[in-house]
N, C-alpha and C positions, 0 to 999 in steps of 0.2 A: 305527563302523557307520553307513552312510548310511541315508537314509529308506527306500529300497527294501528293504534288509536288515531294518530294523525292522518294516516292514509284513509281510514274509514270515514273520517270527517272532512276530507279534502279531495279525495279522488273519486270521481263519479264515472270512471271509464266503464264501458259496457264490454265485457269479455266473452259473452256467450256466442259461440259459433252455431247458428241455427241449423245449418246443413250437417254439421258434425253431431248435433243432438239427434237429428233424424237417424243418422247412421248408428248411433249408440243405442237408440230405443227400438228401432225397427230391424232387429237382428235376424228375423226369420219371416217367411211368408205370412205366418199367422199374426205377426205384429205390424205388418204394413198398414199404414194409414193412422197409426196411433198419434203421431204428432199433429196431424190435421184435426183429429177428433179432440185432442187436448186443447188445441187453440180455441175451439168452440165451447167446450164444457169446463175447462180449467184454465181460463185466461191468465190467472195470477198464480199458477202453481210454481213456475220457475222464474227466478229473478235473473236479469241480465248482468248483474253486478256481483262480483265475488266479495267475500268478507276477509279482511286481513287479521292475522292473529300473531301475537308475540310468542316466540318459542318458549319463553319461561312460563307463559300462561298455558300453553299446550302441555308442558311438563307437569304443571300443577294439576291440570285436569286429569292427566293419566295417573298421577299419584293418588288423587282422590278416588278415582274409579277403582284402583287396585285396593285401596284401604277399605272402601265400602264393601267390596266383594269379600275381603278377608274377614271383616267384622260380621257380615251376614252368615259366614260359615262357622262362626263360633258356636259350640254346643249350647252355651248359656243364652246366646242371642236367639237361637232357634227355639229353645224351650220357651223363652219369653214371648216371641212373636207368634208361636203356634199354640199357645196355652188354651185359646178358645176355639181352635180349629177342630174339625172332625178327624176321625181316624184316617180317612183316605188322604187328607191334606197333610197330615203329620208324617205319613210314610214317604221315605226317600227312595225313589225308584231309580235314581241315577242321573237323568237329564237335569241340567242346570237352567235351561231356558235360553233360547236364541234371541238375539237382538234386544238385549237389555239396553234401555235408553236413559242416559243421564243428562238432564237439561240444566244448563247453567246460564246465569246472567253474569256479565263481566263488569265488576265494580272497580273503583279506583284502588281497592285493597286486594283485588284478585278475583278469581272466579268464585261464584256462590251457587251452590246446588239448589235449584228451585223444586225439582221433583225427580222421581225415578219411575220409569215405565217398563213393564215386562213385555209388551208387544209393540214396541216402538216402530211406527211405520215410516216409510220413506227411504230405507237404506238402498233398495234396488234403484230407485229413481235418482237418489243423490249420487250414487256411484257413476251412473251414466251422465248426469249433469256435470259432475266435476271433470270428466274426460272431455266433454264438449267445451267447457271453459278453457281447459288446458290447451286446446287446439287453436286458440284465438290468435296468438302472435308468438314471436320468437322468444319473448321474455318469460311467458307464463309457465312452460313446462318445468323450468329450473326452480321455480318457486312453489308451484302448486303440487308437483309430484316429483321431487328430485330423485327419489329412489325407485320410481316406476311402480309404486304400490297399487295405484289405481287399476293397472292392467291385470293385477292378480286378485282383485276384489271378488270376482265371481267364484274363483277357485277357493278362496278363503270361506265364502259363504257356504258352498257345498260341503267343504270339510267340516264346518261347524255343525251342520245338520247330521253329517255322518258320525261325528263324535257323539251327538245326542243319541243316535240310534245304537251305537256300540255301547254306550254307558248303560243301556237297559237290555239290549239284545246280544251283546257280544259280537261274535263273528257270523251270526246267522245272516243269510242273504237279505238285503234290503231291496224290495221290488217297487214300492209305490209310495207316493206322498200326496196327501190332500191338503190344499190351502183352503181353510174353512173360516167362513164368517156368516153372519145373517144377511141374506139377500146380497151376496158379494158383488154382483154386477151393479148394484145401486150405491155401493160405498164410494166415498170420495177418492180413496186411493186404490180403487179397483184396477187402474192401469198397471200398478206394480204387481198385482196378483198374476196378471198375464205375463209379466216379465219373469216372475218366480217360476211359473209353470214352464215357460220356455227354457229357463236355465236348468231346471231339474230334468226335463226331457232330453236336453243336450248331453246330460251325464248318464243316460241310459235308464232313467226311472220313468215309470208311468205316473204322470202328474195330472191332477184334476183340481180345478177351482170348484168348490162345493159349498152349497148352503147347508148349514148345520142341521136344518130340518129334514134334509134328505138322508141323513145317516140312520142306519138301522142296527139295533143291538139284538142279536139272536144267536143261539147255539154257542154262547161264550166267545163271540167275535163281533167286530164292528164291520159293517158292510156299506157299500155305496153302489148304486146301479151303474155308474160309469166304469166300474172295474169288472174284470171277468167274473162270472158267476161263482167260480170256485176260489176266488182270491179275496180274502178279507183285507181291510185297511191296515197297512203297516205303521205309517207315521202320519200324524196330523200337525201341520204348521198352523197354530191357533191364532187367529186374528180377532176373536170375539172379545167384546168389552164386558161381557158377563164373566168377570174374573173368577168367580167361585163356581161357575157352571151350575147355577141354581135355577135358572129359568126352565120351564117345562120343555121348551123346544130343544134344549141342550141335554136332555136326560140320557139319550143314547150315548153321546160322547162321554158324559160323566161316568156312566155305568161301565163303559169300556175302559176308561182310564182307571177307575177304582179297582177293576178286576185285573189290571195289568195286561189287558188284551190289546192295547195300542200304545205306541210311543207318542206322547203329547208334549209339544213344546211351543211356547211356554205353557205353564200349567198353574193351577191354583196355589200350589206350595210356593213357587217362585214369587208369585204376586204377594202372598201373605208375608213372606220373609223380607221383601225389599220395597215393594211398590205401593202397598197400602200407606196412605199419607200419614197415618198415625206413627209409622216408623220414623218420620221426620221429627216427631216429638222426642223419640228415644235418641236419635242421632245427634240432637242438639242439647241434650240434657247431660251435663257432666257427671252428676250423681248416678244416673241410670247407667251410663257407659262404664263408670267405675265399678258399679255393682255387678255388671255383666262380664267383668274381667277383660275389658278392652285394654290393650297395651297403651301405656301413657303416651307414647309418640303418636299412635293412631288416634287416641282420644283427642289430643291437642289439634291434630290436623282436621278431624271432623268438626270440632268446635270452631275452627277457622273457616271452614268451607260451608257448613250447613247453617243457614239463618235460624235464629231461635224460633221454635214452633211450639204452640200449645193447643190443647183441645179447647173449643168454645163450649162453655157450660153456663148454666143458670147462675152459678156462683161467681164466675168471673166476667159475666156479660157486661156489667156496668163499667168495669175497669177497661175492658177491651173497647167498648164504644167510645170511651173518653180519649183513647189513643188510637182510634181507628185509622187516622191518616198515616200512621207509621206501619200499617199492617196490610197484608193481603189475605183474603179469606177464600178457602176452597173446600169442597166436600171431601171427607176422608176417603171415600171410595170413588171419587169422580175421575174423569179423564178428559183430555182434549180441551181444557179451559172451560168446560161446561159448568155453568152455575158458579163460576169463580169471579171474585169481585175485589177491586182495589177499595180499600177502606174509605178513601176520600170521595168515592163515587156512590157510597151507600145511601139508600133511602131508608126511612123508618120501616116501611113495609118489608123490604128485603132483609133488613136486620132482624126483624121478628122471625122470618123464615130461617135465617142462619142459626139463631139461638135455638129454635125448635128442631133443627136438623142436626146432622152429624157432621160438624165442620171443624177444621183446624184454622188457626190464625198464625201466619208466618210473618216474621219481620220483613218489611218491604225492601226489596233490592231493585231499584229501577233498572230497566234494561239499558244497555248502551245503545249507540246510534250508528247508522250507516247512511252516508250521503248517496243518493241515487239520482239518476236523470229520468224524468218522466215528461215526455212530449216536449223535449227541449228545455225543460225547467228543472233545476236541482232542488231536491227537498230531502229532509232527514226522516228516516224510518227507524223504528226500534228494531233491535235484533237480540236473538238468543242463540246459544250454541247447543247442539245435541251431540253427545258422544255415543255412538253405537259400540257396544262392547260384548265380549263373551268371556266368561270365566276371568273377569278382572282385567282383560286386555282390550284397549281401545282399537277397534278395527277401522273406523271411519268417523271423521268429524264433518258435521254439516251445520249450516246456519239457517235460521228463518228470519225474514225481515217483514215488518208489518206496521200498520198504523192503527191505533185504537187501544182499548183497555186490555185486551188479551190477544194472544197469537191467533192469526187467521190467514186465510188464503183469498182474501177479498180486496187486498190493497194493490192498486196499480203501481207497478215497479217493484213490488215485493214478491215474497214466495220463498221457496228453497233457494239457498245460495251455497256455493262451494266455499271451503275455507282454505285460504292461502297462508301457510305458516311461514313467516319471514325468516330468512337466514340470520343467525346472530352476528354475522360478519358483513351484512349488507352495506355496501358503500353508498354514501349520499348521492354520488353521481351516476348510480346505476340507472339504466333506462326505465326501470319500473318507477323510480322516484319522479321521473319527468312527466308521468301521466298527469293529465289535468282535465277538468271539465271542458276547457277551451278546445281540447283536441278531439272532442266527440264528433 
């Protein structure tokens, strides 16, 4: 057990500065009152405890993300992943997709990739949360943000979107951005839509949070009533979980994207190349990786990081049921832990649904744990890590802590947690090491 693991299981210090969190979130008059509203509607969104990470683990995650991005860019990989896709999805318009999310569990053998997401939520909130934890005491800034990267997060985010625009539109002026979801005000992470809108507006863009059903496709352009009547939509920050844009209510957006009339990020192509959970089957299959021309060093790293994953079929159902306690089952095109099950929790009824559905079975990697303080009592919660990345570069690390079968924001003491990467030269007598539950 390394020092980070020891601290996660022994230090329950609460490092969240509530007043600083208010200052980080309520950065304009339009955002005033957000913290009070979140306290009522999202009581378990933010954890008061940071998660510690070993620097070697941080480096392994960064290397894995770079490798995954490199492999997904291979022509042979793209031909394979897109073989059943339509012509619009096969076309490369330039954008790579913002906020790629790589979710890891931390095993005793190192980080293990659980899944990839193309519209990973929480980056805006986690950046603000990390700064609010950083402010708690004299010891934290040197560990949580030694290079001051957190103060540059917003600039990095805007630059990422600008690069997406330029990849498709070159030097044409970028005027507006729509943050699009179904019924966005009702979404659990709706508060960060407001943060995104405020950030884009601060950089001179007209920014609108929009319901996908409000979009209109006509005269070869995409329109929204909140924009000037003569100004079509330039760029859509896509938060929809209809990854292929096949639902009737998304027809206008898909038509505009297919006609190259809007910059859409992330988009169906990015999802098909990386986030469809059937890609985990490919990433954990040495023969498939070899056949696709993956470099031996990259192949070995992927086989180390990606747990073995197979499709659930009628042919292998009996064998998978027999070893279900070693497996985790998830829908091939699902998201957010919906309809996902640990094998040891399965009932016969659910198993029949899995076999009849489109599921994958992944070797079970139990999550590691974090000690937290809840109402004066310490308890252990599960944790996973999310790496937010763009073009193979990790931009932000965040953790989620929870209790239950799958990740959730219903656990007292849990929620989003910032990640503190320990210095490799941390001395045992440093003040950070003296933190203890007794000092709460």
